[in-house]
C-alpha positions in Angstrom: -81.2 67.1 -120.0 -80.7 67.9 -123.1 -81.6 65.2 -124.8 -84.7 63.8 -123.3 -87.0 65.9 -124.7 -88.9 68.6 -122.0 -93.2 66.8 -122.2 -90.5 63.9 -121.0 -88.8 65.0 -119.2 -91.4 67.1 -116.5 -93.0 64.6 -116.4 -89.9 62.6 -114.9 -89.2 64.8 -112.4 -92.9 65.0 -111.9 -93.0 61.4 -111.1 -90.4 61.0 -108.4 -91.3 64.0 -107.3 -94.8 62.7 -106.0 -92.9 59.0 -105.4 -90.5 60.6 -103.0 -93.0 62.5 -101.7 -95.7 59.6 -101.1 -92.6 57.5 -99.1 -92.4 60.9 -96.7 -95.7 61.2 -96.3 -96.1 56.5 -95.1 -93.2 57.8 -92.6 -90.2 56.8 -94.0 -88.8 60.1 -92.8 -85.7 59.5 -94.4 -82.8 62.6 -94.9 -82.3 60.2 -98.6 -86.0 60.8 -99.7 -85.5 64.7 -99.9 -82.1 65.0 -101.2 -83.4 63.2 -104.1 -85.9 65.8 -104.5 -83.9 67.8 -104.9 -82.2 67.1 -108.8 -85.8 65.9 -110.1 -86.5 69.6 -109.4 -84.4 70.7 -111.9 -86.3 68.7 -113.9 -89.2 71.6 -114.5 -88.3 74.4 -116.7 -89.3 78.0 -115.7 -91.9 77.5 -118.2 -94.0 74.4 -116.4 -92.9 75.9 -112.8 -94.6 80.1 -113.7 -98.1 78.4 -114.1 -97.7 76.8 -110.4 -97.2 80.7 -109.6 -99.2 83.9 -109.5 -98.4 86.2 -111.9 -97.9 88.4 -109.3 -95.2 86.3 -107.5 -93.2 85.7 -110.9 -93.2 89.1 -111.9 -91.6 89.8 -108.3 -89.4 87.8 -109.1 -88.0 88.4 -111.9 -87.7 92.0 -110.6 -85.9 91.1 -107.8 -83.3 88.9 -109.6 -83.0 92.0 -112.2 -82.9 94.3 -109.4 -80.0 91.7 -107.7 -78.0 91.4 -110.9 -78.2 95.3 -111.4 -76.6 96.1 -107.5 -73.6 92.9 -108.1 -72.9 95.3 -111.6 -72.8 98.2 -110.3 -70.5 96.8 -107.3 -68.2 95.0 -109.3 -67.8 98.0 -111.2 -66.9 100.5 -108.5 -64.0 98.2 -107.3 -62.7 98.2 -110.1 -62.7 102.0 -110.7 
């Protein structure tokens, strides 16, 4: 959502996540509540989510993603040659 400011987007995503969590905790275990939480996660950007996790976890995730991309590219070139 590029036309909405970052703060408003994060606040909206968090509000939606909290509201759906309250509905789930109240006993309304509808599958739609869980599905509604998924698009709200996309409102949170990497900078905000990285504040939640430890630096070691973020570093290992970054290394795993880089390694996966590098291996995928090597496999691509191997099949082309």
